[in-house]
BADRENDREN-621034 format. One record per residue: x, y, z of N, C-alpha, C in turn; chain. Coordinates in Angstrom, 3 decimals, decimal comma, padded with zeros to 6 digits. Layout:
<atoms>
<<X Y Z> <X Y Z> <X Y Z> 'A'>,
...
</atoms>
This chain:
<atoms>
<<-027,220 -009,685 013,761> <-026,468 -008,513 014,131> <-026,578 -008,236 015,622> 'A'>,
<<-027,535 -008,749 016,315> <-027,722 -008,421 017,716> <-026,672 -009,056 018,618> 'A'>,
<<-026,066 -010,139 018,205> <-025,029 -010,786 019,014> <-023,673 -010,490 018,403> 'A'>,
<<-022,633 -010,600 019,207> <-021,278 -010,454 018,665> <-020,656 -009,125 019,010> 'A'>,
<<-020,112 -008,463 018,013> <-019,361 -007,228 018,204> <-020,255 -006,120 018,759> 'A'>,
<<-019,650 -005,171 019,473> <-020,423 -004,032 019,980> <-021,085 -003,267 018,834> 'A'>,
<<-022,254 -002,732 019,099> <-023,018 -001,997 018,092> <-023,485 -000,668 018,666> 'A'>,
<<-023,724 000,268 017,773> <-024,284 001,546 018,192> <-025,793 001,402 018,355> 'A'>,
<<-026,378 002,388 018,996> <-027,830 002,385 019,168> <-028,522 002,366 017,798> 'A'>,
<<-028,016 003,149 016,852> <-028,618 003,205 015,513> <-028,532 001,842 014,817> 'A'>,
<<-027,406 001,165 014,951> <-027,268 -000,154 014,329> <-028,240 -001,153 014,939> 'A'>,
<<-028,412 -001,098 016,253> <-029,359 -002,001 016,918> <-030,794 -001,671 016,519> 'A'>,
<<-031,112 -000,398 016,394> <-032,455 000,003 015,962> <-032,731 -000,529 014,554> 'A'>,
<<-031,759 -000,418 013,660> <-031,911 -000,953 012,294> <-032,122 -002,455 012,307> 'A'>,
<<-031,366 -003,153 013,151> <-031,487 -004,610 013,228> <-032,879 -005,007 013,734> 'A'>,
<<-033,355 -004,319 014,751> <-034,691 -004,625 015,280> <-035,774 -004,329 014,240> 'A'>,
<<-035,628 -003,256 013,503> <-036,577 -002,905 012,441> <-036,605 -003,997 011,369> 'A'>,
<<-035,413 -004,467 010,978> <-035,337 -005,526 009,955> <-035,962 -006,830 010,448> 'A'>,
<<-035,891 -007,060 011,753> <-036,471 -008,284 012,323> <-037,986 -008,153 012,501> 'A'>,
<<-038,522 -006,970 012,196> <-039,962 -006,798 012,244> <-040,526 -006,277 013,549> 'A'>,
<<-039,674 -005,808 014,444> <-040,172 -005,254 015,706> <-040,813 -003,899 015,452> 'A'>,
<<-041,961 -003,630 016,064> <-042,579 -002,304 015,933> <-041,640 -001,233 016,503> 'A'>,
<<-041,673 -000,049 015,931> <-040,775 001,028 016,348> <-040,908 001,356 017,836> 'A'>,
<<-042,136 001,367 018,360> <-042,310 001,728 019,767> <-041,701 000,676 020,697> 'A'>,
<<-041,788 -000,594 020,319> <-041,190 -001,674 021,112> <-039,664 -001,569 021,040> 'A'>,
<<-039,150 -001,362 019,855> <-037,698 -001,239 019,682> <-037,169 -000,066 020,493> 'A'>,
<<-037,855 001,069 020,432> <-037,415 002,256 021,173> <-037,430 001,996 022,675> 'A'>,
<<-038,449 001,302 023,153> <-038,543 000,977 024,580> <-037,372 000,089 025,013> 'A'>,
<<-037,087 -000,937 024,220> <-035,990 -001,856 024,533> <-034,648 -001,114 024,491> 'A'>,
<<-034,444 -000,317 023,450> <-033,179 000,405 023,311> <-033,000 001,425 024,432> 'A'>,
<<-034,068 002,085 024,834> <-033,984 003,039 025,943> <-033,598 002,329 027,233> 'A'>,
<<-034,218 001,183 027,469> <-033,889 000,416 028,676> <-032,427 -000,048 028,644> 'A'>,
<<-031,976 -000,550 027,494> <-030,586 -000,979 027,352> <-029,625 000,185 027,605> 'A'>,
<<-029,987 001,374 027,123> <-029,154 002,559 027,347> <-029,123 002,912 028,829> 'A'>,
<<-030,306 002,872 029,471> <-030,400 003,205 030,901> <-029,530 002,297 031,764> 'A'>,
<<-029,464 001,018 031,438> <-028,689 000,083 032,264> <-027,244 -000,069 031,786> 'A'>,
<<-026,868 000,690 030,756> <-025,480 000,704 030,304> <-025,099 -000,359 029,295> 'A'>,
<<-026,080 -001,047 028,730> <-025,761 -002,060 027,715> <-025,486 -001,430 026,353> 'A'>,
<<-026,014 -000,232 026,153> <-025,722 000,527 024,941> <-025,090 001,834 025,384> 'A'>,
<<-023,902 002,126 024,868> <-023,199 003,353 025,227> <-022,425 003,823 023,995> 'A'>,
<<-023,060 004,689 023,200> <-022,427 005,156 021,972> <-021,130 005,926 022,232> 'A'>,
<<-021,048 006,629 023,355> <-019,818 007,373 023,663> <-018,656 006,405 023,880> 'A'>,
<<-018,886 005,376 024,697> <-017,830 004,382 024,949> <-017,489 003,633 023,662> 'A'>,
<<-018,513 003,311 022,868> <-018,299 002,636 021,591> <-017,392 003,492 020,704> 'A'>,
<<-017,715 004,782 020,584> <-016,952 005,674 019,703> <-015,501 005,809 020,160> 'A'>,
<<-015,300 005,952 021,451> <-013,925 006,091 021,950> <-013,122 004,806 021,739> 'A'>,
<<-013,748 003,674 021,991> <-013,059 002,394 021,769> <-012,767 002,203 020,283> 'A'>,
<<-013,716 002,608 019,442> <-013,555 002,492 017,978> <-012,352 003,311 017,528> 'A'>,
<<-012,251 004,537 018,001> <-011,147 005,421 017,618> <-009,812 004,802 018,029> 'A'>,
<<-009,713 004,353 019,277> <-008,446 003,747 019,743> <-008,091 002,514 018,914> 'A'>,
<<-009,059 001,654 018,708> <-008,821 000,390 018,015> <-008,458 000,590 016,549> 'A'>,
<<-009,236 001,377 015,837> <-009,014 001,551 014,397> <-007,782 002,407 014,100> 'A'>,
<<-007,442 003,309 015,024> <-006,227 004,084 014,811> <-005,007 003,189 015,023> 'A'>,
<<-005,036 002,420 016,091> <-003,902 001,536 016,391> <-003,796 000,408 015,362> 'A'>,
<<-004,904 -000,189 015,008> <-004,886 -001,361 014,137> <-004,745 -001,065 012,653> 'A'>,
<<-005,430 -000,040 012,182> <-005,434 000,255 010,747> <-004,728 001,551 010,401> 'A'>,
<<-004,350 002,318 011,431> <-003,659 003,579 011,181> <-004,562 004,664 010,637> 'A'>,
<<-005,860 004,582 010,900> <-006,781 005,572 010,360> <-006,661 006,905 011,084> 'A'>,
<<-006,784 007,990 010,319> <-006,720 009,342 010,870> <-008,111 009,800 011,298> 'A'>,
<<-008,151 010,960 011,934> <-009,412 011,489 012,471> <-010,526 011,527 011,432> 'A'>,
<<-010,222 012,020 010,227> <-011,258 012,176 009,194> <-011,894 010,841 008,837> 'A'>,
<<-011,082 009,818 008,650> <-011,601 008,494 008,294> <-012,366 007,879 009,461> 'A'>,
<<-011,855 008,061 010,664> <-012,532 007,527 011,849> <-013,895 008,180 012,029> 'A'>,
<<-013,963 009,487 011,838> <-015,233 010,202 011,975> <-016,240 009,707 010,941> 'A'>,
<<-015,784 009,493 009,712> <-016,692 009,004 008,659> <-017,227 007,620 009,015> 'A'>,
<<-016,372 006,751 009,517> <-016,829 005,412 009,895> <-017,860 005,465 011,020> 'A'>,
<<-017,613 006,293 012,015> <-018,552 006,400 013,129> <-019,897 006,971 012,669> 'A'>,
<<-019,853 007,961 011,789> <-021,113 008,527 011,274> <-021,902 007,473 010,498> 'A'>,
<<-021,195 006,650 009,714> <-021,884 005,580 008,964> <-022,544 004,577 009,905> 'A'>,
<<-022,035 004,473 011,115> <-022,607 003,548 012,093> <-023,683 004,204 012,947> 'A'>,
<<-024,047 005,433 012,598> <-025,151 006,102 013,260> <-024,805 006,816 014,552> 'A'>,
<<-023,529 007,056 014,805> <-023,138 007,773 016,011> <-023,391 009,269 015,784> 'A'>,
<<-023,944 009,928 016,785> <-024,276 011,353 016,700> <-023,023 012,194 016,476> 'A'>,
<<-023,183 013,289 015,750> <-022,068 014,152 015,392> <-021,235 014,637 016,558> 'A'>,
<<-021,882 015,081 017,625> <-021,142 015,570 018,792> <-020,321 014,450 019,435> 'A'>,
<<-020,898 013,264 019,488> <-020,184 012,107 020,052> <-018,994 011,743 019,172> 'A'>,
<<-019,184 011,805 017,865> <-018,091 011,537 016,923> <-016,958 012,530 017,155> 'A'>,
<<-017,309 013,817 017,212> <-016,282 014,855 017,385> <-015,506 014,665 018,682> 'A'>,
<<-016,221 014,369 019,766> <-015,551 014,162 021,047> <-014,600 012,966 020,982> 'A'>,
<<-015,026 011,896 020,331> <-014,193 010,690 020,260> <-012,938 010,921 019,430> 'A'>,
<<-013,073 011,547 018,269> <-011,885 011,731 017,423> <-010,936 012,776 018,001> 'A'>,
<<-011,452 013,691 018,803> <-010,575 014,690 019,416> <-009,719 014,095 020,525> 'A'>,
<<-010,026 012,876 020,969> <-009,160 012,225 021,957> <-007,843 011,778 021,322> 'A'>,
<<-007,818 011,726 020,001> <-006,603 011,358 019,271> <-005,735 012,606 019,134> 'A'>,
<<-004,599 012,607 019,783> <-003,695 013,763 019,784> <-003,037 013,929 018,408> 'A'>,
<<-002,831 015,177 017,967> <-002,167 015,424 016,674> <-000,787 014,750 016,588> 'A'>,
<<-000,063 014,729 017,710> <001,265 014,108 017,703> <001,159 012,603 017,443> 'A'>,
<<000,134 011,977 018,021> <-000,069 010,538 017,809> <-000,441 010,273 016,357> 'A'>,
<<-001,299 011,114 015,810> <-001,699 010,964 014,418> <-000,485 011,090 013,495> 'A'>,
<<000,386 012,049 013,786> <001,590 012,223 012,971> <002,539 011,041 013,125> 'A'>,
<<002,720 010,548 014,354> <003,589 009,372 014,559> <003,064 008,174 013,775> 'A'>,
<<001,767 007,997 013,771> <001,175 006,876 013,041> <001,380 007,055 011,541> 'A'>,
<<001,204 008,275 011,043> <001,433 008,543 009,617> <002,882 008,218 009,246> 'A'>,
<<003,819 008,620 010,094> <005,237 008,337 009,838> <005,504 006,832 009,808> 'A'>,
<<004,902 006,107 010,744> <005,090 004,657 010,792> <004,526 003,996 009,543> 'A'>,
<<003,371 004,460 009,091> <002,776 003,902 007,868> <003,683 004,147 006,667> 'A'>,
<<004,236 005,353 006,571> <005,129 005,689 005,449> <006,401 004,850 005,534> 'A'>,
<<006,955 004,715 006,723> <008,175 003,908 006,882> <007,961 002,476 006,394> 'A'>,
<<006,828 001,899 006,759> <006,538 000,517 006,323> <006,411 000,427 004,810> 'A'>,
<<005,780 001,406 004,210> <005,532 001,378 002,759> <006,779 001,763 001,956> 'A'>,
<<007,692 002,517 002,568> <008,907 002,954 001,864> <009,678 001,781 001,281> 'A'>,
<<009,819 000,734 002,078> <010,609 -000,430 001,631> <010,105 -000,983 000,307> 'A'>,
<<008,782 -001,061 000,175> <008,222 -001,685 -001,038> <008,223 -000,745 -002,238> 'A'>,
<<008,635 000,522 -002,045> <008,632 001,453 -003,170> <010,036 001,840 -003,619> 'A'>,
<<011,040 001,243 -003,023> <012,413 001,567 -003,432> <012,603 001,219 -004,909> 'A'>,
<<013,313 002,094 -005,599> <013,570 001,863 -007,012> <012,474 002,401 -007,922> 'A'>,
<<011,381 002,859 -007,358> <010,282 003,424 -008,145> <010,578 004,899 -008,401> 'A'>,
<<010,143 005,413 -009,533> <010,300 006,821 -009,886> <009,866 007,689 -008,697> 'A'>,
<<010,679 008,702 -008,327> <010,374 009,512 -007,139> <008,984 010,155 -007,155> 'A'>,
<<008,547 010,633 -008,305> <007,220 011,264 -008,378> <006,132 010,217 -008,151> 'A'>,
<<006,292 009,072 -008,784> <005,312 007,992 -008,616> <005,327 007,485 -007,175> 'A'>,
<<006,510 007,375 -006,613> <006,670 006,916 -005,233> <005,971 007,870 -004,259> 'A'>,
<<006,184 009,157 -004,478> <005,536 010,172 -003,652> <004,019 010,065 -003,762> 'A'>,
<<003,530 009,948 -004,985> <002,088 009,845 -005,226> <001,511 008,631 -004,501> 'A'>,
<<002,208 007,507 -004,558> <001,725 006,289 -003,887> <001,672 006,468 -002,372> 'A'>,
<<002,743 007,040 -001,812> <002,808 007,208 -000,359> <001,771 008,217 000,138> 'A'>,
<<001,647 009,343 -000,557> <000,668 010,355 -000,162> <-000,746 009,804 -000,359> 'A'>,
<<-000,957 009,064 -001,437> <-002,265 008,453 -001,690> <-002,659 007,465 -000,609> 'A'>,
<<-001,687 006,683 -000,141> <-001,958 005,722 000,929> <-002,423 006,460 002,188> 'A'>,
<<-001,744 007,554 002,521> <-002,149 008,329 003,692> <-003,508 008,989 003,477> 'A'>,
<<-003,759 009,475 002,273> <-005,054 010,111 001,978> <-006,198 009,116 002,154> 'A'>,
<<-006,006 007,885 001,704> <-007,063 006,867 001,851> <-007,335 006,553 003,314> 'A'>,
<<-006,367 006,809 004,169> <-006,545 006,564 005,600> <-007,016 007,818 006,332> 'A'>,
<<-007,285 008,889 005,576> <-007,880 010,088 006,154> <-006,931 011,174 006,601> 'A'>,
<<-005,655 011,083 006,247> <-004,699 012,106 006,673> <-004,811 013,329 005,774> 'A'>,
<<-004,681 014,528 006,354> <-004,774 015,754 005,553> <-003,586 015,880 004,593> 'A'>,
<<-003,797 016,538 003,445> <-002,738 016,648 002,428> <-001,440 017,266 002,943> 'A'>,
<<-001,524 018,344 003,701> <-000,311 019,005 004,193> <000,541 018,088 005,046> 'A'>,
<<-000,082 017,402 005,974> <000,630 016,454 006,839> <001,210 015,314 005,995> 'A'>,
<<000,415 014,807 005,069> <000,854 013,690 004,232> <002,099 014,055 003,434> 'A'>,
<<002,056 015,197 002,753> <003,206 015,611 001,945> <004,436 015,843 002,817> 'A'>,
<<004,239 016,488 003,969> <005,374 016,777 004,848> <006,021 015,492 005,356> 'A'>,
<<005,203 014,550 005,807> <005,725 013,287 006,339> <006,450 012,498 005,246> 'A'>,
<<005,862 012,442 004,056> <006,487 011,713 002,948> <007,794 012,388 002,535> 'A'>,
<<007,769 013,701 002,416> <008,976 014,427 002,012> <010,103 014,206 003,024> 'A'>,
<<009,785 014,283 004,315> <010,802 014,075 005,350> <011,336 012,640 005,324> 'A'>,
<<010,460 011,678 005,104> <010,900 010,274 005,059> <011,815 010,034 003,862> 'A'>,
<<011,468 010,605 002,736> <012,305 010,444 001,546> <013,646 011,158 001,725> 'A'>,
<<013,624 012,323 002,368> <014,868 013,060 002,613> <015,787 012,257 003,540> 'A'>,
<<015,209 011,654 004,574> <016,002 010,838 005,498> <016,635 009,650 004,773> 'A'>,
<<015,945 009,180 003,755> <016,436 008,046 002,983> <017,498 008,488 001,972> 'A'>,
<<017,628 009,811 001,782> <018,626 010,326 000,850> <018,096 010,578 -000,541> 'A'>,
<<016,794 010,645 -000,707> <016,203 010,890 -002,024> <016,475 012,321 -002,461> 'A'>,
<<016,582 012,510 -003,777> <016,764 013,829 -004,358> <015,403 014,513 -004,368> 'A'>,
<<015,250 015,568 -003,568> <013,949 016,203 -003,417> <013,645 017,238 -004,495> 'A'>,
<<014,540 017,400 -005,458> <014,241 018,304 -006,579> <013,059 017,774 -007,383> 'A'>,
<<012,888 016,444 -007,391> <011,788 015,833 -008,134> <010,504 015,751 -007,310> 'A'>,
<<010,568 016,239 -006,076> <009,406 016,126 -005,189> <008,339 017,104 -005,637> 'A'>,
<<007,114 016,609 -005,887> <006,039 017,523 -006,317> <005,646 018,471 -005,195> 'A'>,
<<005,113 019,608 -005,588> <004,649 020,590 -004,613> <003,421 020,063 -003,895> 'A'>,
<<003,315 020,383 -002,607> <002,140 020,000 -001,826> <000,966 020,869 -002,237> 'A'>,
<<-000,235 020,275 -002,272> <-001,420 021,067 -002,605> <-001,747 022,014 -001,456> 'A'>,
<<-002,445 023,081 -001,775> <-002,891 023,982 -000,732> <-004,001 023,328 000,052> 'A'>,
<<-004,000 023,522 001,362> <-005,053 022,909 002,195> <-006,215 023,839 002,336> 'A'>,
</atoms>
């Protein structure tokens, strides 16, 4: 784990612990790496947010969960995900729905809605945004919105 992709300080500490390094030695090495800029959780978090949002279409909630699982501090996580503008998040949600719309043509409108909203939910988008984006995409396509389920309360 020490070579290859960028890692957070917590991930490197775990790797050193698994390799049998004493905690005081690991802490000394990690502190030195941080001092000289080889470990930078803030830069890691910001790069992670840009990359995973662009590549996988993940929303703030999903990105924050991934960063926390990698041991990034809460304040650093919050700062990184807040760099993602709400307008960008909505544009990405719309693009994801547009791509998925093609493969759901001919499917029952309620089932189609559930699939599209579910896809956005798995990527961390809030229910209100998900329902609105899906409803607008279906309306643009000419779907009969009388069958559209009500959005849940947020």
